[in-house]
C-alpha positions in Angstrom: 6.9 12.9 -6.4 5.2 13.7 -9.7 1.4 13.7 -9.8 -0.4 11.3 -12.1 -1.4 12.6 -15.4 -5.2 12.8 -15.6 -5.2 12.2 -19.4 -3.1 9.0 -19.0 -5.6 7.8 -16.4 -8.6 8.5 -18.6 -7.0 6.9 -21.6 -6.7 3.6 -19.7 -2.9 3.7 -19.2 -1.6 0.3 -18.2 1.0 1.8 -16.0 -1.5 2.6 -13.2 -3.5 0.6 -10.7 -7.0 1.8 -10.2 -9.5 0.8 -7.5 -13.1 2.0 -6.8 -13.8 3.6 -3.5 -16.1 5.9 -1.6 -15.1 9.0 0.3 -15.6 8.1 4.0 -14.1 11.1 5.8 -12.8 14.6 4.9 -10.4 16.8 6.8 -8.5 19.9 5.8 -5.5 18.0 4.7 -6.7 14.5 3.9 -9.5 12.6 2.4 -10.2 9.0 3.7 -11.4 6.7 1.0 -13.0 3.3 1.8 -12.0 0.9 -0.9 -14.8 -1.3 -2.1 -14.6 -4.8 -3.6 -14.1 -4.8 -7.3 -14.6 -7.0 -10.3 -11.1 -5.8 -11.5 -9.4 -7.6 -8.5 -9.9 -11.0 -10.2 -7.9 -10.0 -13.2 -5.2 -8.1 -11.3 -1.7 -9.7 -11.2 -1.0 -8.3 -7.8 -4.2 -9.5 -6.1 -2.4 -12.1 -4.0 -0.2 -9.5 -2.3 -2.6 -6.6 -2.4 -5.0 -7.4 0.4 -7.8 -5.3 -1.0 -9.5 -8.3 -2.6 -10.0 -10.1 0.7 -13.5 -8.7 1.2 -12.9 -6.4 4.1 -13.3 -2.8 3.4 -9.9 -1.1 3.5 -9.4 2.6 4.1 -6.7 4.8 2.6 -5.8 8.4 3.3 -5.1 10.6 0.4 -4.0 14.2 0.2 -7.0 16.6 -0.1 -6.4 18.3 -3.4 -10.0 18.9 -4.5 -13.6 19.3 -3.5 -15.1 16.0 -2.4 -18.1 15.0 -0.4 -18.7 12.1 1.9 -20.2 9.1 0.2 -19.0 10.3 -3.2 -17.7 7.5 -5.5 -14.1 8.0 -6.6 -11.3 6.1 -8.3 -8.1 5.6 -6.4 -5.1 5.5 -8.7 -1.5 4.5 -8.0 1.4 4.1 -10.4 2.0 0.4 -10.9 5.7 0.8 -10.2 4.8 2.2 -6.7 2.6 -0.7 -6.1 5.5 -3.1 -6.6 7.7 -1.0 -4.3 5.0 -1.2 -1.7 4.8 -5.0 -2.0 8.6 -5.1 -1.6 8.7 -3.1 1.6 5.6 -4.7 3.1 6.2 -8.4 2.3 9.5 -9.2 0.5 12.1 -7.3 2.5 10.8 -8.4 5.9 10.8 -12.0 4.7 14.4 -11.8 3.4 15.4 -10.1 6.6 13.9 -12.9 8.8 15.4 -15.7 6.7 18.8 -14.0 6.7 18.8 -13.6 10.4 17.6 -17.1 10.9 20.3 -18.7 8.7 23.1 -16.6 10.2 22.1 -17.1 13.8 21.6 -20.9 13.3 25.4 -21.1 13.2 25.8 -19.5 16.6 22.7 -20.4 18.6 20.2 -23.1 19.3 17.3 -23.4 16.8 14.7 -21.9 19.1 16.8 -18.9 20.0 17.6 -18.3 16.3 13.9 -18.5 15.4 13.0 -16.2 18.2 15.7 -13.7 17.1 14.4 -14.0 13.5 11.0 -12.9 14.7 12.4 -10.2 17.0 14.3 -8.6 14.2 11.0 -7.5 12.8 10.4 -5.2 15.8 13.1 -2.7 14.9 12.1 -3.0 11.2 8.5 -2.0 11.9 9.6 0.7 14.3 11.8 2.1 11.5 8.8 1.9 9.1 6.7 3.8 11.6 9.3 6.5 12.1 9.6 6.9 8.3 5.9 6.9 7.7 5.9 10.5 6.4 8.7 9.7 4.0 6.8 6.6 2.7 3.5 8.6 2.5 5.2 11.1 0.2 6.9 8.4 -1.9 3.7 6.4 -2.3 1.4 9.2 -3.1 -2.0 8.0 -4.2 -4.4 10.1 -6.4 -8.1 10.1 -6.4 -10.4 11.1 -9.3 -14.1 11.6 -9.4 -16.1 9.5 -11.8 -16.7 11.4 -15.0 
């Protein structure tokens, strides 16, 4: 995974998603950033699927690649294409999986059994996501930058 170009971020590159946050916790390997509500959420095209704009404070773990201090304001930056991939794996694919299982099993089972199986198919899906969390963490690497 290639790192974000700091110059592209500073120049306002439209291919990145940025969000303001505050460093909440620091360990040797990770920095936990609490994402704060932002004015930018209202203008974002992905705000419906993002979940950050809901008002609750969200926390995200980022690889510790610098010197940060607790309560320090930072910008969290993610490539826009990775944001769309995250929405696909978190929302779109499970929906398609459930609908497919429902439509296929309706031909062989009663409605209530087909509906139950459609929901049950999400259990192995989320177990698979949990087992592959390190792979997803590497694929969806997020960068943080201090305010300049």
